[in-house]
C-alpha positions as a Markdown table, in Angstrom:
| # | Residue | x | y | z |
|---|---|---|---|---|
| 1 | Met | 208.4 | 262.7 | 46.5 |
| 2 | Gly | 206.6 | 259.5 | 45.5 |
| 3 | Lys | 204.0 | 259.4 | 42.8 |
| 4 | Thr | 200.3 | 259.1 | 43.6 |
| 5 | Ala | 198.6 | 256.6 | 41.3 |
| 6 | Ile | 195.2 | 257.4 | 39.9 |
| 7 | Phe | 193.6 | 254.0 | 39.3 |
| 8 | Thr | 191.6 | 253.3 | 36.3 |
| 9 | Pro | 188.2 | 251.9 | 37.5 |
| 10 | Met | 187.4 | 248.3 | 36.6 |
| 11 | Pro | 183.9 | 247.3 | 35.5 |
| 12 | Ala | 181.8 | 245.6 | 38.2 |
| 13 | Pro | 182.0 | 241.8 | 38.0 |
| 14 | Thr | 179.2 | 239.9 | 36.3 |
| 15 | Asp | 178.6 | 236.3 | 35.5 |
| 16 | Ile | 179.9 | 235.7 | 32.0 |
| 17 | Asp | 177.1 | 233.2 | 31.0 |
| 18 | Glu | 174.8 | 230.7 | 32.6 |
| 19 | Met | 177.7 | 228.3 | 33.0 |
| 20 | Thr | 180.1 | 230.6 | 34.9 |
| 21 | Thr | 179.7 | 232.1 | 38.3 |
| 22 | Val | 181.8 | 235.0 | 39.6 |
| 23 | Arg | 181.9 | 235.8 | 43.3 |
| 24 | Thr | 183.8 | 238.8 | 44.7 |
| 25 | Leu | 185.9 | 237.8 | 47.7 |
| 26 | Ala | 187.5 | 241.1 | 48.4 |
| 27 | Cys | 188.4 | 244.4 | 46.7 |
| 28 | Gly | 190.2 | 247.6 | 47.4 |
| 29 | Glu | 191.7 | 250.6 | 45.6 |
| 30 | Gly | 193.2 | 249.2 | 42.4 |
| 31 | Trp | 192.6 | 245.5 | 43.0 |
| 32 | Arg | 189.9 | 242.8 | 43.2 |
| 33 | Met | 189.9 | 239.2 | 44.2 |
| 34 | Glu | 187.2 | 236.8 | 42.8 |
| 35 | Glu | 186.3 | 233.2 | 42.8 |
| 36 | Val | 185.4 | 232.0 | 39.3 |
| 37 | Thr | 183.6 | 228.7 | 38.9 |
| 38 | Cys | 182.9 | 227.4 | 35.4 |
| 39 | Arg | 180.7 | 224.4 | 34.6 |
| 40 | Ala | 181.1 | 224.4 | 30.8 |
| 41 | Gly | 182.3 | 221.3 | 29.0 |
| 42 | Pro | 183.2 | 220.0 | 25.6 |
| 43 | Gly | 180.9 | 221.3 | 22.9 |
| 44 | Gly | 180.1 | 224.5 | 24.8 |
| 45 | Ala | 180.3 | 227.8 | 23.1 |
| 46 | Ala | 183.6 | 229.8 | 23.5 |
| 47 | Tyr | 183.1 | 233.5 | 24.1 |
| 48 | Glu | 185.7 | 236.1 | 23.3 |
| 49 | Glu | 186.3 | 238.3 | 26.4 |
| 50 | Arg | 188.7 | 241.2 | 27.2 |
| 51 | His | 190.7 | 241.7 | 30.3 |
| 52 | Gly | 189.6 | 245.0 | 31.9 |
| 53 | Trp | 192.6 | 245.1 | 34.2 |
| 54 | Val | 195.7 | 242.9 | 34.5 |
| 55 | Ser | 194.5 | 239.5 | 35.5 |
| 56 | Ile | 196.2 | 236.6 | 37.2 |
| 57 | Ala | 194.1 | 233.4 | 38.0 |
| 58 | Ala | 195.3 | 230.7 | 40.3 |
| 59 | Val | 193.7 | 227.4 | 39.1 |
| 60 | Leu | 192.4 | 225.3 | 42.0 |
| 61 | Ser | 190.6 | 222.5 | 40.1 |
| 62 | Gly | 189.8 | 221.3 | 36.6 |
| 63 | Thr | 191.5 | 221.9 | 33.3 |
| 64 | Phe | 190.8 | 224.3 | 30.5 |
| 65 | Thr | 192.6 | 226.0 | 27.6 |
| 66 | Tyr | 193.3 | 229.7 | 27.5 |
| 67 | Arg | 194.0 | 231.6 | 24.3 |
| 68 | Ser | 195.1 | 235.2 | 23.9 |
| 69 | Asp | 197.2 | 237.2 | 21.5 |
| 70 | Arg | 200.3 | 235.7 | 23.1 |
| 71 | Gly | 199.4 | 232.1 | 22.4 |
| 72 | Arg | 197.6 | 229.1 | 23.9 |
| 73 | Ala | 198.1 | 227.1 | 27.1 |
| 74 | Leu | 196.5 | 224.3 | 29.0 |
| 75 | Leu | 195.7 | 225.4 | 32.6 |
| 76 | Ala | 195.5 | 222.8 | 35.4 |
| 77 | Pro | 195.5 | 223.0 | 39.2 |
| 78 | Gly | 198.6 | 224.8 | 40.5 |
| 79 | Ala | 199.0 | 226.9 | 37.3 |
| 80 | Leu | 198.7 | 230.7 | 37.0 |
| 81 | Leu | 196.8 | 232.3 | 34.1 |
| 82 | Leu | 198.4 | 235.6 | 33.0 |
| 83 | Gly | 196.3 | 238.3 | 31.3 |
| 84 | Asn | 197.4 | 241.7 | 30.1 |
| 85 | Val | 195.0 | 244.7 | 30.4 |
| 86 | Gly | 193.0 | 245.2 | 27.2 |
| 87 | Ser | 194.0 | 241.7 | 25.8 |
| 88 | Cys | 191.2 | 239.7 | 24.2 |
| 89 | Phe | 191.0 | 236.0 | 25.2 |
| 90 | Gln | 189.0 | 232.8 | 25.1 |
| 91 | Cys | 188.7 | 230.0 | 27.7 |
| 92 | Gly | 187.6 | 226.6 | 26.4 |
| 93 | His | 186.8 | 223.1 | 27.8 |
| 94 | Asp | 187.6 | 221.0 | 24.8 |
| 95 | His | 188.7 | 218.0 | 26.9 |
| 96 | Ala | 186.6 | 217.9 | 30.1 |
| 97 | Ala | 184.0 | 219.9 | 32.0 |
| 98 | Gly | 184.5 | 222.4 | 34.8 |
| 99 | Asp | 187.2 | 224.4 | 36.6 |
| 100 | Arg | 187.5 | 226.7 | 39.6 |
| 101 | Cys | 190.0 | 229.6 | 39.9 |
| 102 | Ile | 190.8 | 232.5 | 42.2 |
| 103 | Ala | 191.2 | 235.5 | 40.0 |
| 104 | Phe | 193.2 | 238.6 | 41.0 |
| 105 | His | 192.6 | 241.7 | 39.0 |
| 106 | Leu | 194.9 | 244.7 | 39.3 |
| 107 | Ala | 194.9 | 248.2 | 37.8 |
| 108 | Pro | 197.8 | 248.7 | 35.4 |
| 109 | Glu | 199.2 | 251.5 | 37.6 |
| 110 | Leu | 199.4 | 249.1 | 40.6 |
| 111 | Val | 201.1 | 246.4 | 38.5 |
| 112 | Glu | 203.7 | 249.0 | 37.4 |
| 113 | Gln | 204.4 | 249.8 | 41.1 |
| 114 | Val | 204.8 | 246.1 | 41.9 |
| 115 | Ala | 207.2 | 245.6 | 38.9 |
| 116 | Gly | 209.2 | 248.7 | 39.9 |
| 117 | Ser | 209.8 | 247.1 | 43.3 |
| 118 | Leu | 211.1 | 243.8 | 41.8 |
| 119 | Lys | 214.9 | 243.4 | 41.2 |
| 120 | Gly | 215.6 | 242.6 | 37.6 |
| 121 | Ala | 212.1 | 243.3 | 36.4 |
| 122 | Arg | 212.3 | 244.5 | 32.8 |
| 123 | Arg | 208.6 | 245.1 | 32.1 |
| 124 | Ala | 205.2 | 245.3 | 33.8 |
| 125 | Asn | 203.3 | 243.2 | 31.3 |
| 126 | Phe | 203.3 | 239.5 | 30.7 |
| 127 | Ala | 205.0 | 237.7 | 27.8 |
| 128 | Ala | 203.7 | 234.2 | 28.5 |
| 129 | Val | 200.1 | 233.2 | 28.8 |
| 130 | Ser | 200.6 | 231.2 | 31.9 |
| 131 | Ile | 203.0 | 229.9 | 34.6 |
| 132 | Pro | 203.0 | 226.1 | 34.8 |
| 133 | Pro | 202.1 | 224.3 | 38.1 |
| 134 | Leu | 205.5 | 224.5 | 39.5 |
| 135 | Glu | 206.3 | 223.0 | 43.0 |
| 136 | Thr | 207.8 | 226.4 | 43.9 |
| 137 | Leu | 204.2 | 227.9 | 43.8 |
| 138 | Leu | 202.9 | 225.6 | 46.5 |
| 139 | Pro | 203.4 | 228.1 | 49.4 |
| 140 | Leu | 201.6 | 230.8 | 47.3 |
| 141 | Phe | 198.6 | 228.5 | 46.7 |
| 142 | Ser | 198.5 | 227.7 | 50.4 |
| 143 | Ser | 198.2 | 231.4 | 51.0 |
| 144 | Val | 195.5 | 231.8 | 48.4 |
| 145 | Arg | 193.4 | 229.3 | 50.3 |
| 146 | Thr | 194.0 | 230.6 | 53.8 |
| 147 | Ser | 195.4 | 234.2 | 54.0 |
| 148 | Gly | 193.1 | 236.9 | 55.4 |
| 149 | Asp | 195.4 | 239.7 | 54.2 |
| 150 | Tyr | 193.6 | 240.0 | 50.8 |
| 151 | Glu | 195.5 | 243.1 | 49.6 |
| 152 | Gly | 198.9 | 241.7 | 50.6 |
| 153 | Leu | 198.0 | 238.4 | 48.9 |
| 154 | Thr | 197.0 | 240.1 | 45.7 |
| 155 | Leu | 200.3 | 242.0 | 45.6 |
| 156 | Glu | 202.3 | 238.8 | 46.4 |
| 157 | Val | 200.5 | 237.0 | 43.6 |
| 158 | Ala | 201.3 | 239.8 | 41.2 |
| 159 | Ala | 205.0 | 240.0 | 42.2 |
| 160 | Thr | 205.4 | 236.2 | 41.9 |
| 161 | Ala | 203.8 | 236.1 | 38.5 |
| 162 | Leu | 205.8 | 239.0 | 37.2 |
| 163 | Ala | 209.1 | 237.5 | 38.5 |
| 164 | Leu | 208.5 | 234.1 | 37.0 |
| 165 | Asp | 207.3 | 235.6 | 33.7 |
| 166 | Gln | 210.5 | 237.7 | 33.1 |
| 167 | Asp | 212.3 | 234.7 | 31.6 |
| 168 | Ala | 209.3 | 232.6 | 30.7 |
| 169 | Ala | 209.4 | 230.7 | 27.4 |
| 170 | Thr | 206.3 | 229.8 | 25.4 |
| 171 | Arg | 205.5 | 226.1 | 25.2 |
| 172 | Pro | 203.9 | 225.4 | 21.8 |
| 173 | Ala | 201.9 | 222.2 | 22.0 |
| 174 | Ser | 199.8 | 220.3 | 19.5 |
| 175 | Ala | 196.0 | 219.8 | 20.1 |
| 176 | Ala | 196.7 | 216.1 | 20.6 |
| 177 | Glu | 199.4 | 216.8 | 23.3 |
| 178 | Leu | 197.0 | 219.2 | 25.1 |
| 179 | Ala | 194.2 | 216.6 | 25.1 |
| 180 | Arg | 196.5 | 213.9 | 26.5 |
| 181 | Ala | 197.9 | 216.2 | 29.1 |
| 182 | Ser | 194.5 | 217.3 | 30.2 |
| 183 | Ala | 193.2 | 213.8 | 30.5 |
| 184 | Ser | 196.4 | 212.8 | 32.5 |
| 185 | Ala | 196.1 | 215.9 | 34.8 |
| 186 | Arg | 192.4 | 215.0 | 35.6 |
| 187 | Ile | 193.5 | 211.4 | 36.4 |
| 188 | Ile | 196.2 | 212.7 | 38.7 |
| 189 | Glu | 193.9 | 215.3 | 40.4 |
| 190 | Ala | 191.4 | 212.5 | 41.2 |
| 191 | Arg | 193.9 | 209.8 | 42.1 |
| 192 | Tyr | 197.2 | 211.4 | 43.3 |
| 193 | Thr | 197.1 | 209.3 | 46.6 |
| 194 | Glu | 197.4 | 206.1 | 44.5 |
| 195 | Pro | 200.9 | 204.7 | 43.5 |
| 196 | Leu | 200.8 | 206.3 | 40.1 |
| 197 | Thr | 203.7 | 205.9 | 37.7 |
| 198 | Val | 204.6 | 207.2 | 34.3 |
| 199 | Ala | 204.1 | 203.6 | 32.9 |
| 200 | Ser | 200.6 | 203.2 | 34.5 |
| 201 | Leu | 199.5 | 206.6 | 33.3 |
| 202 | Ala | 200.8 | 206.0 | 29.9 |
| 203 | Arg | 198.8 | 202.8 | 29.6 |
| 204 | Glu | 195.6 | 204.6 | 30.5 |
| 205 | Ile | 196.3 | 207.3 | 27.9 |
| 206 | Gly | 197.4 | 204.8 | 25.3 |
| 207 | Leu | 201.0 | 205.9 | 24.7 |
| 208 | Ser | 204.4 | 204.5 | 25.3 |
| 209 | Pro | 206.0 | 205.9 | 28.6 |
| 210 | Arg | 208.4 | 208.0 | 26.6 |
| 211 | Arg | 205.8 | 209.6 | 24.4 |
| 212 | Phe | 203.5 | 210.1 | 27.3 |
| 213 | Ala | 206.1 | 211.9 | 29.4 |
| 214 | Thr | 206.9 | 214.1 | 26.5 |
| 215 | Ala | 203.3 | 215.0 | 25.7 |
| 216 | Phe | 202.6 | 215.7 | 29.4 |
| 217 | Arg | 205.6 | 218.0 | 29.8 |
| 218 | Glu | 204.9 | 219.8 | 26.5 |
| 219 | Gly | 201.2 | 220.2 | 27.5 |
| 220 | Leu | 201.6 | 221.3 | 31.1 |
| 221 | Gly | 205.2 | 222.5 | 31.4 |
| 222 | Val | 206.1 | 220.1 | 34.2 |
| 223 | Thr | 206.9 | 216.3 | 34.4 |
| 224 | Pro | 204.2 | 213.8 | 35.5 |
| 225 | Tyr | 206.3 | 213.0 | 38.6 |
| 226 | Asn | 206.5 | 216.6 | 39.7 |
| 227 | Tyr | 202.8 | 217.2 | 39.1 |
| 228 | Ile | 201.9 | 214.1 | 41.2 |
| 229 | Leu | 204.3 | 215.3 | 43.9 |
| 230 | Arg | 202.8 | 218.8 | 43.8 |
| 231 | His | 199.3 | 217.4 | 44.4 |
| 232 | Arg | 200.5 | 215.3 | 47.3 |
| 233 | Leu | 202.3 | 218.2 | 49.0 |
| 234 | Asp | 199.4 | 220.6 | 48.5 |
| 235 | Ala | 196.9 | 218.1 | 50.0 |
| 236 | Ala | 199.2 | 217.6 | 52.9 |
| 237 | Ala | 199.6 | 221.3 | 53.6 |
| 238 | Arg | 195.8 | 221.7 | 53.6 |
| 239 | Arg | 195.4 | 218.9 | 56.1 |
| 240 | Leu | 198.1 | 220.1 | 58.4 |
| 241 | Val | 196.5 | 223.6 | 58.5 |
| 242 | Glu | 192.9 | 222.4 | 59.0 |
| 243 | Gly | 193.2 | 219.4 | 61.3 |
| 244 | Ala | 195.1 | 217.7 | 64.1 |
| 245 | Glu | 195.8 | 214.3 | 62.5 |
| 246 | Pro | 199.3 | 212.8 | 63.1 |
| 247 | Val | 201.8 | 213.8 | 60.5 |
| 248 | Leu | 202.6 | 210.2 | 59.7 |
| 249 | Asp | 198.9 | 209.5 | 58.9 |
| 250 | Ile | 198.8 | 212.5 | 56.6 |
| 251 | Ala | 202.0 | 211.5 | 54.8 |
| 252 | Leu | 200.7 | 208.0 | 54.1 |
| 253 | Asp | 197.2 | 209.1 | 53.2 |
| 254 | Val | 198.4 | 211.5 | 50.5 |
| 255 | Gly | 200.6 | 208.9 | 48.9 |
| 256 | Phe | 204.1 | 209.0 | 50.5 |
| 257 | Gly | 205.7 | 205.8 | 51.3 |
| 258 | Asp | 207.5 | 206.9 | 54.5 |
| 259 | Leu | 207.7 | 209.8 | 56.9 |
| 260 | Ser | 211.3 | 210.8 | 56.2 |
| 261 | Glu | 210.7 | 211.3 | 52.5 |
| 262 | Phe | 207.6 | 213.3 | 53.1 |
| 263 | Thr | 209.3 | 215.5 | 55.7 |
| 264 | Arg | 212.2 | 216.2 | 53.4 |
| 265 | Arg | 210.0 | 217.0 | 50.4 |
| 266 | Phe | 207.7 | 219.2 | 52.5 |
| 267 | Arg | 210.6 | 221.2 | 54.0 |
| 268 | Asp | 212.2 | 221.7 | 50.6 |
| 269 | Arg | 209.0 | 223.3 | 49.3 |
| 270 | Phe | 207.5 | 225.1 | 52.3 |
| 271 | Gly | 210.6 | 226.0 | 54.2 |
| 272 | Leu | 209.4 | 224.3 | 57.3 |
| 273 | Pro | 209.1 | 220.7 | 58.4 |
| 274 | Pro | 205.4 | 219.5 | 58.6 |
| 275 | Ala | 205.1 | 219.9 | 62.4 |
| 276 | Ala | 206.5 | 223.4 | 62.4 |
| 277 | Phe | 204.3 | 224.4 | 59.5 |
| 278 | Arg | 201.3 | 223.3 | 61.5 |
| 279 | Arg | 202.4 | 225.3 | 64.5 |
| 280 | Ser | 202.8 | 228.4 | 62.3 |
| 281 | Tyr | 199.7 | 228.1 | 60.2 |
| 282 | Gly | 197.4 | 225.8 | 62.1 |
| 283 | Gly | 193.9 | 227.1 | 62.7 |
| 284 | Ala | 193.8 | 229.2 | 59.5 |
| 285 | Arg | 190.9 | 227.3 | 58.0 |
| 286 | Ser | 190.7 | 227.1 | 54.2 |
| 287 | Arg | 188.2 | 229.5 | 52.7 |
| 288 | Leu | 188.1 | 227.7 | 49.4 |
């Protein structure tokens, strides 16, 4: 016979301070999904908090630093914040103001169930503080914006985070590297449709291309090229779902030079070519 989990109750969500807004999107037995919007910036006070349940936050916009007993990381759009139950942490905006995340909170008993269903999972807690903005997370982030199956989405997010964390390695980065990576990530987030290159970004940051590429990779865990590509594919997926624009127009608008490259890249990451993706998911308007 299977075990029946008795879930530890989680405290009701509240706004952390006047600069942070928390909005509950959905909740159920052993899980809660929230939108967290922070307007804090450099010079703002950093408050120590504690994770009441296991917490995974999908970063949608902005950059911030996250510190816990397992280390420190820079979080940018496309990344996942990983928080263990009972762990104290601080979020800071040393480099720029504001961010927005979708936070998934799960009772430890539920996370243990998820870990137990994963092949090769050795533990039900996180070793790393974050998962970088990998291109492989693009379908998951698309689901975060559009899925109406909130409980299923929460379990999918937990399973993905646990699987990626099993072999995660910490990425120690200096304060200078974090600052440069944050500034670069903000530039890419605002201008990913432009013909950005490592050389042009390096000039804006004031580094040689080689030093810039190293600082970016150490700070965010991905290369500048892959981060630009991730933004373009994410934007294309949103437009395919929400509108009826020609695929070629979308490809060119988000920064691809031709339709064939866009189609190949999109199929590699989403498992479907753009037109088929639209047929499968079209009409599922983004909630976020």
